[in-house]
N, C-alpha and C positions, 0 to 999 in steps of 0.2 A: 929188098932188105926189109926186115921186120923190126918194129920198135914197140916196147911194152906200152900198154894203156896205163899202167900203174894203178889200176883198179882191180882189187882182188877177185879172182875167178873170171874176170872179163876176157883176159887173154886166151883162156881155154875155149871160150865161145868163139873167139876170133881165129882160132887155130894157130896161135902163136903171137898175136898182137896186131897192131896196125901196120899196113904197108907204108913205107916211107921212101920217097915223098908220095903223099896222096892228100885228097881233100875229104874230110869226114863231116857229114851233116848230122847234128844232134837235134832231132825234131820232137815236138810234143806241145801240149797245151801249156798255158801259164801255170807255173807251180809244179811242173812235172819233174823237175830236178835237172834240167839241161845245164844250167850254169854250174851247179854243184858238181856234176860229172866232169865238166871241162876243167874247173879249177882244181879238183882233186888230181886229175891227170897232170896239170901244169905244175903244181907245187911238188908233187912227188918226182916228176921228171927233173925239176930244178934241184931237188935234193940229191939226185943222182948225177948232177953235173951238166945237165942240158941247159942251154941258154934259151929262155922262154919269154913270151910276151902275151899279155892279155889286152885286147882292144875293146873298149865299150863304145858302142854306137849310140848310146843313150845320153851323152853329154853329162855323165856322172863325175863328181869330184873324186879324187883319189881317197879322201877320207871316207866318203860314203861306201866306196868299193871295199875298203879295208874293214869297215865296221861289219859289213855283211859276211866277210870271209873269216873274220877273227873268231867266230863262234865254233869253227871246225878245228879238230885236232891237227889236221894237215897244214893249217896256216902257220907260217914261220916268217917272222918279220925280217930275219937275216936273209932269207931267200929273195925277198922283195928288194933288198939293198944290193944283193950280189948278182944274181943271175935270173931274176924274174922282174920284168919291167911292166908297169901298168900304164896304159894309154886311154885317153878318152877323146874321141873325135867330137868336136864342138858342133852345136846346131848350126853355127855360121858356116862351117865348112860343108856340112851336109846340104845346106840350102844353096850353096854355089854349084852343086851338081857333080857329075861323074868325074870330070877331069880333076877337080879340086880334091875329091876323095882319093883318087888314084895317086895324085902327087903326095898327099899326106902319107899314104901307106908306103909309097916308094921311098920317101925320104926317111921315115921313121922306122920302118919294118924291113922292107926288102933289101935295102942297102946294108943292113946290119947283120944279115946272115943268122937269124935265129934258127934254132932247131925245131921248135914247136910253138905254134901261135894259135890263139883263140880269138875269134871275132864274135861278139855278142851284141846285138842280134842282127841277122841278115835281113829281117823284115823291113828295117829302115830303108834299105835300098829300093824297095817297091815304090817309094814316093819321091825318088830323086828326079832331077831334071837334067837335060843336056846342058852342060856348062856354057857352050857357045851359042846354041840356038835358043836357050832360055824357054824351054817347053818341056812338058812331062815326057818321060821315056815311053816309047811303045814297048809292048811285051817282048818283042823280038830284040829290041835294042838292049833291054835290061838283061836278057839272056846272054847276048853277045858280050856285054860289059863284064858280067860275072864270070863267064867262061874264060875270057882273056885274063881276068884277075887271078883266077884259080891256076891258070897256066903259068903266070909269073911266079906264084908260090912254088909250083911244081919244079920249075927250072932252077929255083934257088935251093932245092932239096929240103923244103920245109914241110913238116906235117901240119896241115891246117885243120883245126877243128872249129866249126861254126854252128851256132845255135840258130834255130828258126822256129817261131811259134806257129805250129801247124797241128791242129787236132787230129787224132788218129783217123777220124771219119773223113778228113779232107786230104789225106796224104797221097792218095792215088791221083787226084785231080790237080795237085800243086805242081808248079813248074820247077821248084827247088830240088827235089830228089833226083831228077834226071841229069843235073849238072855235076853232081858229086860222085866221087869214087865209092864211098861207103856211106850208107844211110842207117842211122840208129834211131829207133822210135821209142820214146818213153811215154807210157800211158797208164791208165787205171781201169780196172775191171772189178766185178764182184763175183764172189763164190760163196754160196750159202749165206747170202745177205751180208757178207763181210768184204769191204773193199780192199784191194791190194794194188800195189804198183808193179809194173812190169817193164822190162827192157826187151826189145825185139830188134835183131839185126835184119834189115830188109834186103840189103845187098852189100857186097864187098867185091868190087870189080877186080878180076884177076886172082881171086882166091875163094876157097870154100869157107864155110862157117857153120856154126850150129844153129839150126832154125828153131823157131818156137818163141813163146813168150816166157821170159825168165823173171821170176819174182825178185824184187829187191826192196830194201828199206833205206830211208835216209836217217842216219844217226849222226852223232857228233864226230864220227870218223869219216863222214861222207856217205857215199852210196855203197851199200853192202849187198851183194848178190847172194 
């Protein structure tokens, strides 16, 4: 099944939209536009009747999240009240480790059967501990935890979009892209001494897509390809 990205011209590059259910990683450096892309998709999906959720892993208040979003034309206060829920996982929960994080997501997200969910940002999980052993995760344990979590979203028929701060130069050596069905990289380059932003689809498991670096701008309407 395909579902729209709700970002103009993006579905053409995806050859019809995102596969659903699936997990989508939005990667890039700080300020690349990762959260903008995700929220643009969420708000427009909510306007079209989907039940959506945004989860901040940065312990942000709802007021702070709304202040950042309200500058964009796609922001709609009624959507937040009706079918788009904002969550913030507190630093206390993150500090308790993997089981506490999973329990929070299970109670607040997985049991509510959302259609589309954003987790911002996955980098926080790189520093979590084992809840019961009270020790840092090994790399293999982190990978197992994330893969199990992604499977839970998949079984609930949820399109999961997750951001991760990964510079373009580090994308091949990062563990994150290998765990997700679709990987979107946002980056910047220069042409004739003029910098520009680009979006590149690195993979979409089970589907073809349009390869290459596609220029985009960030405007009051969000990301414009």
